[in-house]
N, C-alpha and C positions, 0 to 999 in steps of 0.2 A: 708860671703858677697858676694851681686849675680853684677853681669857681671854692672847691673848698676852704682855700688856705686864703680869697680874696678878702685884700682889706678895705674895700668899697665898703662907702657909708659906715668907716667906723669915725663918730666925729667927738673924739675926745677933748676934755676941758687943758686949755695951753698950760698948765700947771702940772698934765701926766707926765709918769714917765714910764711906758713900754715897748717892749726890745718890738722890732719886725713881728717875730714868733707869737709874742703875746697878741697884738693886734687880731695875730688869724686866728688866735686861741677865741677873743673877744667878738671877733666879728662871725664865728660859730657858734656861739653861745648865745647872739644875740636873734641868730638866722634861726636856731630851736626855739629860744622863745615868741619871735614873730610868726613862726607855724602855729606851735600852742595857742598864740592868743589869734589867730584866727582859727583852727579848727576847734576852741571853743565859743567862739562869738564872740568872746569877752567886749564890752564896749571902751570906745577910742581913748578914757581917761585910763582903765585898768592896762588896756596893749599897750599903751606909752609910756607907762610904769615896770614892765616887766621887757620894755626893748629896750626903755633907761637904765633899768639895772643889769641888764646885759651890754651894755657897752659902756655903762662906767662902774663894776664888779671889779676889774682887775687894772684901772687908772692907774694905780699908784702900784702895782707890782714888782718895779722894778726902779724902786728908789732907793735913795740909801738905809740902809738900819738905821741911822740915827733920825734923819727925818718923818720915818715911822712912827719914830718913837715916840719923839717930841709933840706929833700931829694928831696921833692914838693916847696920850700919858700914860701908856704902858711901859712899862720899866722889867716888868717879870717875863711877858710871854712870848715863846720862840718867835723868832723874827717872820720866818713863815707865814703866820698868821695875822698881823700886823698892816693888811695893808686895805684890808677892808674895814674893819676902825679909821685908819686915817685918811681913806678915801671918804667913807659916812664922814668922818666931821671936817674932813676938805670943806666936801657939798653942803655942809651946815653953812659954813663960815661963811659960802658963796651965796648964799638965800636960798638953798633946795629946803622946801619945806613938808613935802611930801614923803613923813616918819613913817611909813608901811616902805616903801621905798627906800630909806636907808638905813631902817631895821635889815631890811635884807642883805642892802650891801657888807652892812660891819657884821653882819654874823654868818657867811656865805661858806666862809673856810670849816666854821667850827659847830655850825647850826644854832638853828633856835625853838624850843619849844613855843615862842610866843605869834610866832611866823604866822601871817596870813599866806592866801595864795601866791602871793608876787614873792616871798623867800622861798615858798617851798617850791617855784617853779624854777628861780635862779641855783637852789642848791640840785637839781634836777639835774638843770643842764650845764652846768656847769662839770658836771658830772658824767653827763652823759655825751659830751662834745666828741664827733664823730673821729675829730684829727686825735685823737689819743689811742695811743696802741696795745692795749690791752683789753682783752675780753670786745672787740666790737661788738663781734655777734649779739650778744648778749647783751650791751647797752644800747644797739640799735634797735633791738626787738622791744628792748621797753621804752626808748625814746618813741616807736614809733603807738604805743600803746597809751601815751600817755591821759587826749584830752576824750580815751574811751575809759580809766581808772587811773584816774591825778591821785588817787588818794594808794590806792593800793601800789601803782608806780613809785610814789614816794616812799611808801615806808620800803619798798625791796629796795631803793638808792641807798634808804637810812643805816641799813642792817647790811648789805654789801661794802658801805662806808666800814665801818663799825669790823666789821671782819676780816677787813684792809688793817689796820689801828692795830687791831688782836696780834694777826699773822705775822706782821711785821714787828713787834713790839714795841711799837707805838701805845705811847700814854694816851688816854682818851680824858676831854678835857668835860668840865661837871656840862656845859652847856652841851654837849654832844650825849649824853648819859641822858640827861633829861630831856629830851627830845626822842630820842630810842621811848624812851618809859611812856609819853605821850602818846609814837603813832605803834605801839607793840597789839 
């Protein structure tokens, strides 16, 4: 296992349901967020929120659909977007009170125009994960420039995710459209 695929330091809650491959993704996302937090010289509390967002965002990614629907209360959305709301609900019921962190996790798949930096950073890190196989050079370039142009890189990531959805004939979530309208 390469350093990029190491799951060392991935401390998930006992209720997590994440495969080894998912845990490797989580580790890479958390590492990006840690790097950006250092480069941006974030305070300890904000840096910890970013790290926790990275560690927990996909904690229930491999959970059964019925469990995700029960936790999220969502009966209509596609199953592949339920893990964020389900994880946020589970964390909240366990006592997590950092609302910006919970909102980052809740909406990390579709986006939110109401996000602060934590949500925006998680959205970027999830997309820019160096373990993903598409557009590696372009995504590495963007990841390297987050500290220099946080808002510009964020706008570019939102645009690329929207373009992919349109190119693939996917539907657009209202939250995603609102996010694009907020950053364009």
